[in-house]
C-alpha positions as CSV (number, residue, x, y, z in Angstrom):
1,M,86.5,136.1,75.1
2,S,84.2,138.6,74.5
3,T,81.3,137.6,72.1
4,L,79.2,139.8,69.6
5,A,76.2,138.5,68.3
6,I,75.0,139.9,65.0
7,I,71.0,139.2,64.0
8,G,70.7,139.7,60.4
9,A,74.4,139.0,59.2
10,G,75.4,139.4,55.7
11,A,77.6,140.2,53.4
12,G,77.5,144.1,53.5
13,L,77.2,145.9,57.0
14,G,77.2,142.8,59.2
15,Q,80.2,141.3,57.9
16,A,82.1,144.8,58.3
17,V,80.9,144.9,61.7
18,A,81.9,141.6,62.4
19,R,85.6,142.2,60.7
20,T,85.8,145.9,62.8
21,F,84.7,144.1,66.5
22,G,86.5,141.2,65.6
23,E,90.0,142.7,65.3
24,A,89.4,144.3,68.6
25,G,89.7,141.2,70.2
26,F,85.7,139.9,70.2
27,S,84.4,136.2,68.8
28,V,81.6,136.7,66.3
29,A,78.2,135.0,66.2
30,L,76.7,135.0,63.2
31,I,73.2,134.7,63.0
32,S,70.6,134.5,59.9
33,R,68.5,132.4,57.8
34,S,71.0,130.9,55.2
35,Q,73.5,128.2,56.4
36,E,75.2,128.5,53.3
37,N,75.5,132.2,53.7
38,L,76.6,131.9,57.1
39,N,79.3,129.5,56.5
40,E,80.8,131.8,53.6
41,L,81.1,134.4,56.1
42,A,82.5,132.7,59.0
43,T,85.1,131.3,56.8
44,Q,85.9,134.4,55.2
45,L,86.2,136.1,59.0
46,Q,88.2,133.0,60.2
47,D,90.7,133.6,57.2
48,Q,91.6,136.8,58.8
49,G,92.3,135.4,62.4
50,I,88.8,136.1,64.1
51,T,87.4,133.8,65.3
52,A,83.6,133.3,64.0
53,R,80.7,131.0,63.4
54,G,77.0,130.8,62.2
55,Y,74.2,130.1,63.0
56,V,70.9,129.6,61.1
57,A,67.6,131.3,62.8
58,N,64.8,133.3,60.9
59,V,64.0,136.3,63.7
60,R,60.5,136.0,62.9
61,D,61.1,132.6,64.4
62,T,61.7,133.3,68.5
63,H,62.2,130.1,69.5
64,A,64.9,129.6,66.5
65,L,66.5,132.9,67.6
66,R,67.1,132.1,70.9
67,A,68.0,128.6,70.3
68,A,70.9,130.2,67.7
69,L,71.8,132.5,70.6
70,D,72.0,129.8,73.0
71,S,74.3,128.0,71.0
72,A,76.4,131.0,70.2
73,A,76.9,131.7,73.8
74,A,77.8,127.7,74.7
75,E,80.7,127.6,72.2
76,L,82.1,131.3,71.7
77,G,81.1,132.6,75.3
78,A,78.7,135.0,77.1
79,I,77.4,137.3,74.8
80,Q,78.3,141.0,75.7
81,V,77.3,142.7,72.4
82,L,73.8,142.5,70.6
83,Q,73.5,143.8,67.3
84,Y,70.2,143.8,65.8
85,S,69.8,144.6,61.9
86,P,67.8,142.5,60.0
87,V,66.8,143.6,56.8
88,P,63.2,144.3,56.1
89,A,61.5,142.8,53.2
90,K,60.1,144.0,50.1
91,D,56.5,143.3,51.1
92,F,57.0,145.2,54.3
93,M,57.0,148.5,52.5
94,K,53.4,148.9,51.1
95,P,51.9,152.2,50.7
96,V,49.9,153.3,53.8
97,L,46.5,153.1,51.9
98,E,47.3,149.7,50.8
99,T,48.2,148.5,54.0
100,A,46.1,146.3,55.9
101,A,45.9,144.9,59.7
102,E,47.1,141.5,58.4
103,D,50.1,143.1,56.8
104,L,51.4,144.4,60.2
105,L,52.0,141.0,61.7
106,A,55.6,140.1,59.6
107,P,56.9,143.3,60.2
108,L,56.2,143.6,63.9
109,E,57.6,140.2,64.0
110,Q,60.7,141.2,62.9
111,S,61.3,144.9,64.2
112,V,59.0,144.4,67.5
113,Y,58.9,140.5,68.6
114,G,62.3,139.9,67.6
115,P,64.4,142.3,69.4
116,V,62.2,141.9,72.4
117,A,62.6,138.1,72.2
118,A,66.6,138.1,71.6
119,I,67.3,141.3,74.0
120,N,65.3,139.3,77.1
121,H,67.2,136.2,76.1
122,V,70.5,137.7,76.5
123,L,70.0,140.6,79.5
124,P,70.2,138.1,82.4
125,G,74.0,137.4,81.2
126,M,74.8,141.2,80.8
127,R,72.9,142.1,84.2
128,E,74.6,139.2,85.8
129,Q,78.7,140.7,84.4
130,G,77.3,144.3,85.2
131,H,78.1,145.2,81.5
132,G,77.0,145.0,77.8
133,T,75.8,146.8,74.8
134,I,72.8,146.2,72.6
135,L,72.5,148.1,69.4
136,L,69.9,148.1,66.8
137,I,70.4,149.5,63.5
138,N,67.3,151.2,61.4
139,G,66.9,153.3,58.3
140,N,65.3,156.5,58.5
141,S,61.5,155.8,58.5
142,A,62.1,154.9,62.4
143,V,62.2,158.4,63.3
144,Q,60.6,159.9,60.0
145,P,57.5,157.9,58.8
146,N,57.0,157.1,55.1
147,A,53.4,156.6,53.9
148,A,55.6,154.9,51.0
149,V,56.8,152.3,53.4
150,A,54.0,152.1,55.9
151,G,54.7,148.6,57.4
152,T,58.1,149.0,58.3
153,S,57.6,152.7,59.3
154,M,55.4,151.5,62.2
155,A,57.4,148.8,62.9
156,F,60.6,150.8,63.3
157,A,58.7,153.0,65.0
158,A,57.9,150.7,67.6
159,E,61.3,149.0,67.8
160,S,62.8,152.7,68.5
161,A,60.7,153.4,71.4
162,Y,61.5,149.9,73.2
163,G,64.9,150.6,72.7
164,Q,64.8,154.5,74.1
165,M,62.9,153.0,77.2
166,L,65.8,150.3,77.9
167,H,68.5,153.1,77.2
168,D,67.0,154.5,80.0
169,V,66.3,152.2,82.4
170,L,69.4,150.1,81.8
171,A,72.1,152.7,81.9
172,P,72.7,152.4,85.3
173,E,73.4,148.9,85.1
174,G,76.0,149.4,82.4
175,I,74.7,148.4,79.8
176,H,74.2,150.5,77.2
177,V,71.8,150.4,74.3
178,A,72.2,152.8,71.6
179,Q,70.3,153.4,67.9
180,L,72.1,153.9,64.6
181,I,69.6,155.2,62.0
182,I,71.3,155.1,58.5
183,P,69.1,157.8,56.5
184,H,69.7,156.7,52.7
185,G,70.6,153.1,52.8
186,I,74.0,151.0,53.3
187,G,76.6,152.2,50.3
188,G,75.7,154.3,47.3
189,G,78.8,155.9,46.7
190,A,78.2,158.3,50.2
191,P,81.3,157.8,52.1
192,G,79.7,157.4,55.6
193,H,77.2,155.1,54.3
194,E,79.7,152.5,53.3
195,P,79.7,149.1,55.4
196,A,84.1,149.9,56.6
197,A,82.8,153.1,57.7
198,L,79.5,152.5,59.3
199,A,81.1,149.5,61.3
200,Q,83.7,152.2,62.6
201,T,80.6,154.3,63.8
202,I,78.9,151.2,65.1
203,Y,81.9,150.4,66.9
204,G,82.1,154.1,68.5
205,L,78.4,153.3,69.6
206,H,80.1,150.7,71.5
207,E,82.7,152.5,73.3
208,N,81.3,155.5,73.9
209,R,78.3,154.8,75.9
210,T,76.1,158.2,75.9
211,Q,73.2,158.5,74.1
212,F,70.4,156.4,72.4
213,R,70.2,157.6,69.2
214,T,73.0,158.6,66.4
215,T,72.0,159.3,62.9
216,V,74.6,158.9,59.9
217,G,75.9,162.4,58.8
218,G,73.9,163.9,61.7
219,E,74.3,165.0,65.8
220,P,73.9,162.2,68.1
221,Q,70.4,162.7,69.9
């Protein structure tokens, strides 16, 4: 069975993506910091007939993140789809004039070190199989820097650059790297921004293996 790993799994978008892929036949590895939340999410999915398990890791701890991915692959099967979508912490979002060098370490650990560690860890298996999908989920500051949230803007921009480079070099090997930009956040009453709708968009990025960047409500890029 194909395995989807969601790094930063939660009750909103993560659960909706897990359900969408699970209904398409994927087993699902849920990765986040809280075992209690993971157990609840996994149980809900299992009650719907979806194979799902939770694995604890903080994305800023690259050793724990690799260990979680190893456990998921051992128990559920090789990871063929990886979604990286942890939610930025509030303290990543200081205004640019109030942001010191020390304030950038945490957002860079989450949005650069984390995805690089996770992708490098699963990539050999994808390359060996000759196929795979890597999905990066970001807010609008990844493409339009926002001086009110400097740390996230800089870290997301670096993550975007990394993803674009991967897209370009891995496409010939059958590995698709895609980024979804969600301009106005998840939910909020806009139909296209609700978790279920976003999950369908994300599944479409997995199936329609063309461009790197897609913006919710906008044109693919």
